[in-house]
Every structure is written in structure tokens, then in C-alpha cells.
N, C-alpha and C positions, 0 to 999 in steps of 0.2 A: 645397462646401456641399451639393451634391446628395446625396452619400453620407450626410452627417450628417442631412439631412432625411429620407432613407429610413429610417435607423436610428430616428430619433425617431418617424416615422410607424408603425413596427412596434410601438410601445409604447402602452398605454392612457394617455390624458391626457398623452402625451409623456414619461412617466418610469417607468411601471410595466410591466415585462416580462410578456407574456401568452403563452399557448400558441399556437404557430404551426399553423395549419390548412393542411396541404399534402397534396393528393391523397387526400381522404377523402370518403366519402358522408355522407348525412344522419344515419347511425347512428354515425359515427366510424370505420367500417371503412376500411382503406387500399385505395386503388385503385392498382395497380401501373402506372405510366406506361410508355408506349413509350419506347425509347431516344431517338427523334427529338423527344420533347417537351422535352428539355433545351435551354434557350435558350443556345446557344453563340455566341460571337463569330463573325460571318460570315467574317471574314478567316482564321480559324484552324480553322474548322469541319471542313474536309476532313482536315486534318492530325490533329486530335483523334480523328475518327472512325476513321482508319486505325490509330491507336494503340489505340483501344478494340477494334477487330476483332482485332488481333494479340494483345492481352491475353486476349480471350475465347477465341481459338483455343487458346492455351497452357493456359488454365485448364480448358477443356472436354476437352482431350486426356487420355486415360487412360494410365497407366504400367503395363505388364505386367511383373510381377516374379516371377522363378523362385526359389522357396524351396528348390530342391534344393541340398544341400551348404551351407546357411546356417551361417556360423561362429558359435560360441558367444559370442564377444565382441560380436556385433551386439546383444546384450541391452543394452549400454551406449550404443548409438546411439539416443538419446532420440526423435528425430524420424523414426525408421525407417518407421513406419506413419502418421505424422501428416501429412506433406507429401510430394509427389513429389520425385524427385531434382533435377529442373529448378528447382523452386521453392527448394529448399534451396541449390542451387549459386548462385542469383542473390541470395541473402541475404548481404550484406556487413556485417560487424560495424562497420566504420568509416563506414557510410552511415546517415544518420538515416531516409531513406526506403528502401523496398524497390524493386528494379529493376522489379518488375511494376506499381508504382503509376503510374497515368497522370498527366499534368500537372494535370488538374482534380481528381484525387484528392489529389495533393500539396498543392494549394491549400487544399482542405478540411482536410486533416491539419494544415497549418500554422496555420490559423485556430483549430482546436480546441486545438492546442498553446499558442497565445498566450492563449486563454481558460482552458480547463480545466487544462492541465498546469502553466502558470505560476502560475495562482491556487492550485492545490492545494499547490504548494510554499510559497506565502505562508501559506496556511491552516494547514499542518502546522507551519510555523515559529512562528506565534503560539501554536498549541496547546502546543508544548513550551516556549515562552517562559513561558507561564502555568503549565505543569505542573511545571517544574523550579525555578521561582523560590522554592519553599518551602525547598529545600536551601540556596540562597544566602542567603535571609533567616534561616534557622535558624543558620547559622554566622556571620551578620552582626549578631546582636543580638536576634532574635526569641525565642530560647530564654530569655535572661535577662529580657526585658521581660514575658513572660507566664508565667514560671516553669515552663517545660517540664522535666519530670524523667523519669528512667527510660526507658521505651520509648514515650514520648509521640510522638516523631518518627515512628517506624515505624508506630505505630497511626494517626496522622493520614494517612499515606500509604495505609494500608489502607482508611480511610474513603473516600478518593477512588476507590479501586479498586472498593469495594462499590457506590457510586453509579454508576460506569461500567458495572458488570456488570448490575445490575438493570434499568437503563433501556435496555439494548441489546435486551431481549426484544421490546418492541413494534416495534422497527425491522425485524424480519423482514417485517412488513407495510408499514411506512412507506417503506422503501427501494423497495418494489415499487409502491406506489400513489400516493405524494404527490410533488410536484415538489421536487427537491432544491435548486433555485435559490432557493426560499423557506425550506425547512426548515433547511438548513445555516447560512445567514447569521443567521437568527433565533436559533438555538442559540448561535452564535458571540457575538452581542451579549449574550445572557443570561449566559454564563460570563465575559465580559469585565467586565460590571458587577459581578458577584460578586467577581471578582479585585480590582477597585478597592476593594471593600468590605472586603477583608481588612486594609486598613491601620488599621481601627478595632477590630480584635479586642483584647480585654483578658484573655482566659482561653483555656485549651486547649479547653474544651467548645465555645465559639463557633467557634474555628478548625476543629474537626473537622466541625461542622455545615456551615459554608460550603464546606469542601473536598469534602464529600459531594455537595453540589448542583453544584459546579463539575464534578466527575466525572460527574454525571448529565447535564449539558448537553453535555459533551464526548463522551458515550458513543458516538455514531454516526459521529463525524468520520472516524476512520481507515478503517472499513469502507465508509463511503459513497463515498469517493473511489476505492477499489478497485472498487466496483460501477460507478461512472461510467466508469472506464477500460475495464472489460470491455464497456460499452455502446457505446463509440466507436472502440476500437482492436482490431486483429486479434491473436489469440493465435498463429496459425500462422506469422506472420512476425516474432514477437518485439516487435511494437509495444508491447504492454502492459508487458513487462518493462522496456523502456527508460523508458517514462513513469513506471512505478512507482518505478524507481530515482531518477529526477529528483525525484519527489514526496518520496521518503524523505530526500533531502538536507535537506528542511525540518526534520526531527527534529534532526539534528546541528547545523544552523544555529541552531535554537532553543536548544539546550543551550549552544552556543558563545556566542551573543550574550547569553544570560541571564547567563552568567558575566562577560563583558566589561562589559555594561551595569550589572550589580550592582556590579562593581568601581569603575566610574566614579562611580556614585551614592554608594558608601561613602566615596569620597575627597572629593566636592564638594558633596553635598546634605544632609549632616547638620545638623540645626537649622533648615533653611529651613522657614518656615511652622510652626515649633514641632514638626516631625515628625522622627523618627529615620530614619536611612538605610534600614532594612529596610521602613519604611512606604512610602517613595518607590519602592522596588523594585516593590511591588504596584501602585501608582498608575500608574507609567510603563508597565509591562507591559500593564495593562488598557486604557490609552488607545490604545496601538498596536493592540491586538486589536480595538477598536471600529472603527477606520478600515478594517482589513482585512475585517471583517464586513460593512460597508456596501458595499464593492466587490463582495462575493460575489453580491449580488442581480443584478448585471449581467454578471458574468464566468462564472458557472456556467451552462452551456448547457442543462441538463436531459439528455435522451437523444434519439437520432435520431427516435424515434417520438413523444416528448413534448418537443419542443424549445421552449425559451422565449427563446432568444438573439436579440436584435434585430440582431446582427452577421452572422448567417448568412442567405444568400439561400435561396429555395425550392429552387433547383438544388443548393445545398450540402447541404441536408437530404436530398434525393433520393439524392444520391451516397453520403452517409453510411449511409443505410438499405440501399442495394445492397451496400455493402462488408460490412456485418454479416451480411446474408443469405448472402453468399459464404463468410463465416467460420463458417457453420452456427449462427448465434445467432438465437434467436427473441425475441419480445417479448410483453408482457402482452396478453391478449385485449381488444378494444375494447369489448365488451359484457359486462356482469356480471363485471367484473374481480375483485370481492370474492369472488363465488361460485366463480370458477375458482381463486382462491388457496387457499380453504379446502375445495376438493374433496378428499374422502377418498381417492380413487384417487391423487391427486398425493402426498399425505402417505405413503401406503403405498409408493409407488415410491421416495420419498426415504429412508425408513427401512429399505427392503429392499435398498438399494444400498450398496456398499462406501464410497462417497464420504464420507458423513457420519461414519462411524466411523474410518476410516483417516486422513482429513484432520484430524479433531478431535484425535486423539492426536498427530499430527505437529505441530500448532500448539501444543499444550501444551509439547512439548519446545522449540519455538521461543521461546515467551514466557519460559521459565525458563533460557535458555542465556546470559544476559548479566547482569553485575553492575552495569551502567550505572545502573539506576534505584534501586539500593540506597543511594546516597549514600556508599558505602564510600571512594571516591577522595577526596571532599571532607573526610570525617571523618579520613582518614589524613593529609591535608595539615594539618588543624587540630591534629593530635597531634604534628607535628614541631616540634622545639625547636632553639634555637641551642646552641652548644657548652657553655653553662652548664647545660643540661638543664632550664631553667625557662622562659626567655623564648621565646614563640612565634616560630618561624622566619619566618612570613609575617604582615605587618601587615594590618589591615582594608583591603580593596580589592585588595591584592596577592594575598590568598588566593583571592578570587573570580576574579581574572585567571587564576590557575593552573588553576582548574577548567575553563577553556575549552580547555586543551591536548588532552585526550583526545577530545572531540567534533570538534575541528579535524582530528585524525588520522583520526577516524571517517569524515569526508568522503572521505578518500583510500581507506580500506578499502572504503567503499561503492562508489566508482567502480571499484576493482579487481575487486570481486566481480561486479558487474553486467557489467563488460567481459569478465570470464572467461566468463560465461554466453553472451555474444554472440560472442566470438572463437571459442570451441570448440563452439558450438551445444549446450551442455549445461547445463541448469538444475541437475540433480543434482550435476554436477561442481563448479559454483560454490558450492553449499551445503557440500559436503565441503571445498572449498578454504578457505572462511572458518572452518570449525570446527577445522581444524588449528591455526591461530593462536589461536583463542578458547580451546580446551582447554589449550594450552600456557601461556597467560597465567594462567588460573585455577589450574592446577596449581602454578605458582610461588608464587602468593599463598596457596594452601592450605598449602604448606610453611612459608611466612612467614619462617623463620629463614634468610634469604638476605641478601646485601649489599643496601644501599639502592638501588644502581643497578639491580639485578635487579627490585626492586619497581617502580621507575619504568618499566622496560621492560614489565613485566607489565600495569601499569595503562594504558600506552599502547596495548595490544592489546585493551582491554576492549570497544570498540565493533565489533570483528570479530564478536561474538556476533550482533548484529542486522543486520549488513551484508547478510545473505542474505534478510532479510524481504521485500523487493520481489520477489525471484525466487520465493519460496514462494507469496506471495499471487497473483502473476500466473499462476503454474502452476495454482493452484486455479481461477482464472477460466477457464482453458483446459480443465481437466478437466470442469467443470460448465457448459460453454458452451451446451449444447443446450436447456436449459430455464431460463428466467430465474427461475422460482419456486424451483427447486432451487438455483440459483446464489446467490440471496440468503439462503435458509434455511441452507444449508451455511456460507456466509460468516459469518453472524451467530452460528450455533451454535458453530463452531470458535473464534470469537473469544471468546464468552462462557465456554466451558469452559476455554480457555487462560488468560484473565484471572482467572477465579475461582480457578484453581490458584495464581496468583501472590499472591493476597490472603492466603490462609492459610499458604502456604509461606513468605512473607516474614516472618511472625511467628515461625515456627519456626527459620529459618536466618539471618535478618538482624536479630536483636534489637539495639537501639541500645546496650544496656549492654555488649555484647561488642566495640564499636568500639575500635580500628580493625581488630583481627584477627578476621575473621569466618570461622573455619576451616570451620564447617558451610556457610556461604553459598558460599564459593569452591569447596569440594569438590562440593556439589550442582550448582553451575553447570557445572563441568567434566563431571560425569556426564551432565547434560542435553545438553551438546554432543555427547558420544559417542552418546547415545541418538538424538539428532536425525539424526546421520550414518547410523546403521544403519537407522532408520525411513525415511529418504529413499530408500534402495534398495528397501524394501518398496513405497513409493508408486510408484516407477519400474516395478516388476513389474506392479502392478495397472494402471497407466497404459498400459504397452506391450500388455498383454493386451486391454484395452478398445479401444485404437486399432487393433489387428490385426483385431478383430472388425468394426470400422467402416472398414476400409481402403478399401472400395469408395466410401464417401461422401467419402473424402479423395482420391479420384482414382487409387487404386492397386488393380490387379487382381492378386491373388496366385494362384499356381498352382505345381504341382510337376511338372516334366517327367518324373519317374519314374512318375507316375500315368498310366494309359491315357487317351488323349485322349477316348475314348468316354464316360467317366464324368465328364469335366470339363464345366463350364458351356460353352454354345455359343460365347460370345464368346472364351473362352480357347482352345477347340479351333480356332477360325478363326485366331486369332493364331499358335498353334503350327504350324498347317498352312502359313501364309504364310511363317513362318521356314524351314520345310523347303524 
């Protein structure tokens, strides 16, 4: 009861999370506490202190690296200049925590995982539950009920994308300035209510308007959680990649459960309350989303500098802040934050850097390299007939069940891709690995005149396209880690540019009237997968170049033993002399 009382006591009126004031002066500026200010348990204090000292010694030690005779293939060693050899060696792909994490740090990480990581999965699950229910409703009777014709289906999807794109623009600032534990749940509740309202649509125009506003309220969800991951987890030890991968499971779970739930509704709820099954699909999805939205007010912790979680102690917040400082991450200024965000010098540095241009084009290829959102698989299933060539092969409900097959396999493809990045310490390699299968599947579908078994095989590979997205977005957070303003601006910009490309490209290459053979769509998707693979190597080149320039900050002293020691920096000369 004492813990529950403490949690309640940290909230206003016992139920409203408020910003936690930890080590701040009267102006809100942070006061860095001494290490001995952390209130540790007296019985384990000495043990924890010894672990802390050992960790600090390792992290403060510098690695001197001779660049003489460096092999050409070291270009593909992604972390060559990002972390020291010792840190890289202690990173184990099969361990959730890094070996350098102290017991108190692991306790904090576990708390954040239970709050942010687990909730992000639920939030992304309901986002895609609500986003993909249109496809299941369309093939389950919506089309006939409101007389959808021609390209009405793809145009309705585009309206969702337009709303999503337009309303991401203000989130460049909102992500930076406002508490996400209030913003995200409120938006979740808004789109959930609109999702429920879809059951009353009577014409295509109303459907498009509601989908536009649903897309608007969902606009920041995806990028916001990536921003939160970058605020709590380290990029140098692959913490972000693992959490992003776990978060991304929610997308495939949302598509999967949308199909299964829609199938169950089609079989059992037709006529209940005088409503058709497709209407119940929207109602049930919306109710689930409302529940998850309410939980968000308490589970989203904010950031270490602006923490709203009643479940974290003051010491937890201090430890989280120290970890992010060690990972070279800054935070927004405590005074005149708005002025700092709109400072002209900051924007000049953003637009004069390679980050915003190279990463934006990279993300455009990412967003266009999957046929999963086109509805092509469901429309192909709907076109299949029995041996008489007339009777649909799949009955209502059974059709929706089969749509769950590809996202279920997508869960496996996602785990494989993220595990590849962890196992081999290569984010670029994981991206290329996923695109081999993605391009193969789309090429088979582009050919189309192949045995039906080959089409089943190709569609089963469709979610390999986006299996690399957690790797890409976590890498972006690592690249832009040093300035929170740049990190948020680049994140939102690359997302807007990528998503707007899908809005107009979808009309060109995925017209509903061409279903189920989208030769332009499958061909373009395969080409995007190839382009993504090539551009990933371009990103790697820029990344390696920048990290080499900043190697000293990463704990690595570079030198060339062929160069006369007298023209080397003093610390390098001393090290070389000691070796002799």
C-alpha cells in the first residue's frame, strides 16, 4: 500500500500526472547532483558504488586506434567509429541489457520498458486496427452499402494520407515543446471517436471527410514514439533499435487482429442492433482504441527532462538523465524554449547539414517499398473463385480471416530483420537483408502470369518491405542525437516528405480499377526496394564520415603510425612513445 500511496501522491488530486520537479533551480534549470546524492539502499550501497566506478573507468578510458593499413572492407563496419572495441564486444545480441548497464540502470530501463515500450506496442496496435479496418469493411459490404465505385477506395485512402501529412507540420514544434503523455492520448481518443462514427456513413463523401480527420489525429503517433525512444534509450548500444522493433510489432498485430476480428464480426454480428457487420467492425475497433487511449495518460512517461510518470522515483529520473548525457544527447533549453526552437542559426545548421536531405530521400524509398497498404492482397483474395469460375472461393468472414496471414508472417519477418541487425551489429545489413525478399516477392507479382502457388508465396513476403523500418528510424535517431531540435525537425520532415509521396503515387500505381493485377504498383514497389538498398549504402558513407570526425567524442583516438610523432597530437605522441 505504501507504493500505491506514493504513486497517487505524485499526481495532482490523486489522478492527474504532473511534471516532476527533480534537481531544478527557481528558473527550471537543471542542477547536476553529485553521485552520492542518489538514495541507494544501505545494504547494497557499496556494491553498487563499486559497479559504478568500474563502469565509469571503462567509459572514461580512451581507445587509441592506428589507422595504418586500414582495410577497405572496414567501410562496412558500421560501428567502427561510433563505439570503442570494448563496448562493441560487450554488446550481446541475445541480451536485452548491455553488459555495461549497472543494476540501478537496468531497473530504470525495465520500468521504462513496462511503461513506454509496452504501451507503444498497444498504441501502434490500435492505430493499425483503426487504419486497416477500411479494407476489411470494404470487402465485407461497405462498398455495396454506400455505392463505392471506380477508384473510390484508393481515393479514400489518399484522403487519410492527406490529413496525416498536413497535420504533421505543427508537430515539429509540438514534439519539442508539449508533454506527449497528454498530447498522444488526447489524439488517440479523438480518432477513436471518429472511427466509431464511421458506422453511420451513408455516402462516399462523408466517408472521405471522416477518414481525413482520422488521419489528421493519427498524424503524429508514429513519429512521436520514435522521438520518445530516442529520449530514453541509447543509440550506441542498440537499445533504440530493439525497442523500435518491439514497437513495430504493433503494426502487424493491428493488421492481423483487424482481419481476425473482422472475420468473427462478419460471422456472428450481422443484424445485431439492426446494423450490418461492416458497421460493427468500426464500432468494435473504436471502443478498443478508447480504452488504450485512456491508459496512455498514465503509461507515457514524457522525457527524462520533462517526466510526468508517477511510477518513476526521483533517483530513476536522475539515472535516466545521466544515461542520455553519456549517449551525447541534449535536451531543450529550460528558458525561452520557443525562442531557441525558432532561432535562425539552428535552422541554418539544419538545412546546411546532409541529414535532412539524405535521410528524407531514404525515407521516401522506405515508405514506397511495400505493397501492404495497397489492399492488393485482400482484393486478390476477393477475386478468387471456385472451380465453376463464378462462386467466390472465400465466404464472408473466411475472407477476412485469410487477410491475417501476411501480417502474421510479417511478425516473423520483423523479428528476423531486427535480430539480424543485433546479431551482426549492422543496421545497413539488416535493411539489405529485408529488401532481398521484398524485391523478390514484388517481381513475382509484377510478372503475374505465374502459378497460383507462386502468388501465395509472393504475397506472404509482402511485409518484408517494412520489416526494416524500426532499424531505419532508430538509426535516424542516432545520426541526429546531438541536437533535440534537429532530431525532431528531421524526423517530422522525412516522415512528411515520404508520406506525401505515397499519397499521389498510390493514385498513379494502385488504381482500384486495375485490381487485382497492379502491374505498375508491384513494379514500382520492387524498384523502390532496390533504390532503398542502394541509398542505404550512401547513408552509411555519410554516417561513417561524420562519426570519424567525431571519434574523439566517442572515446576513440585515431592516429597513423606512419606519420611522424612530432606532428601528432600530444596525447597520441605520448601513447606511441609508451608503446615503444
